[in-house]
N, C-alpha and C positions, 0 to 999 in steps of 0.2 A: 504496500500500500504506500509506504513511504517511497519508493523508487518511483511510482505512477506520479505520487502528487509531486517529487521534485522534476521528472520528465515534465509534465504539465507548466510548470511554473518555469522552466527551461524553454520552453515551445513559446510561451505566452510573452516572456522577455522579450525572445530572438523575434517575433511577430509584431512588438510593441515599436521597433526600431526607427528610431528618426530617420526619414529618408526626403525629406524637407529639401527643396534645391538651392544655394546658394547663390549669391551676385557672382562669386568668382566662378562657376561653372558657365556662366551664360556668353563669355569669351569661346565657347564652344559652337555654337551657334554658327560663325563668322565661317565661310566656306559654301562646297560645293555638295550638294547631297538630292540622293535620290530616294523615291517610296517604294516603301520594300512591304508595305502591309495596310490595309485599311480594314478596321475591326467594325462594323455595325452597332447599335443600340442593342439590336436583338440576338448578338454573339457571330452572325454571320461574318466571315471574311473574305477579305479578298487580294490573294496575293500578286505581283508585281515582280515576273523573274525579268525583264525587258522592258526599257524605259525610251520611249523618244526622247524625254526632256527630262533636263534637271532642276533643281532650285540652287541658285547664288544668292546668298545672305551674306549679308556684311550689315555690322552693328558695331556702333561707337557711341558708349554710353549706355546709353538708355534709348536710343531711337535707332533706326535702321531701316534697310529695304530690302527686300526679295522680288529676283527678278526671275522667268523662265528662261532656259538656255535649251538650244538644240546642239549635243556634242557631235564631233565632224572627227573623222578617222583620223585626220591630220593632229589634232591636238588643241586646234580649237574650238570658236563653237558660233552657232548664230544666234543674234538675239534682235528681239524690238527695244526700241529704247524706254519701253514700259516698265515699271516699278511699282512694286506694289510698299505705296512708307508704311512704318510699323514704329508704335512705341511697346517698351515692357513698363509694364504697371506692376508693382510690387503688391498682393493683397496677402495679407496675413505671412505666410510661410511656403507660399507660391509665386510664380512668375505668369502674366498673361498678356499676348502678344494682342494689343489694340492697333485695326488696320483700320484706317479711315481715309474715305475719296468723297469727292462731292457728290457720287453716283451711290455710296453705300459704305456701312459701316459693320464690322466684326470682331470676335474676340475669339484666339485661341490658347487654352491652359497648357501650359508646357507640365508634360510628365514627368520625362525623363530627361537628361542630358549626360553626355561624355564625351568622346573624343572621337567616338566612331559610329554614334547613334543617338536618336532624338525622336520623342514620341511628343506631338498635341492633341488634344482634344477640344471639339468646335464646338458650340453653343448648342447645336444637335447630340451631342453625346457620342460622337466617331471619332474614332481615335485613329490618328495619321501616324505610323512609325517610318522611319526616314534612314538607311545609314549613308555615311559617308562616300560621296561618289568617289569613283579610281578610274581613270580615263582608260578607255581599250588601247592598250599598246600592241603595235603590231611589226614585228621584226622587217628590216629590211633586206 
């Protein structure tokens, strides 16, 4: 009985670990990202194995922008001059990416971030997971 109690106490402590994001983690957003998976509210998932476009994110302080790019085999990108401007807003122990332009306004809550991946949840509860983009290298 004591062993079971100890096991559940350890499990409870482990499960209550603080996983909040810190402001120091936000610099990981900078760079090129490709979507890997979308998880809908009902639990359905859509996986992406090949992406025709990647997202470029640039963040300075709490303000940044996001652009869609199409990678080319020579290591360059096709892009338009369109960029989605956003601001990072801290709410309690979490961060929200707040996008606003003259036509619309939306938010994505930053769920997880590290040097190789990040995920956000939009206002409809849809979870978007990304991994750091690695360009295709074709040997000459």
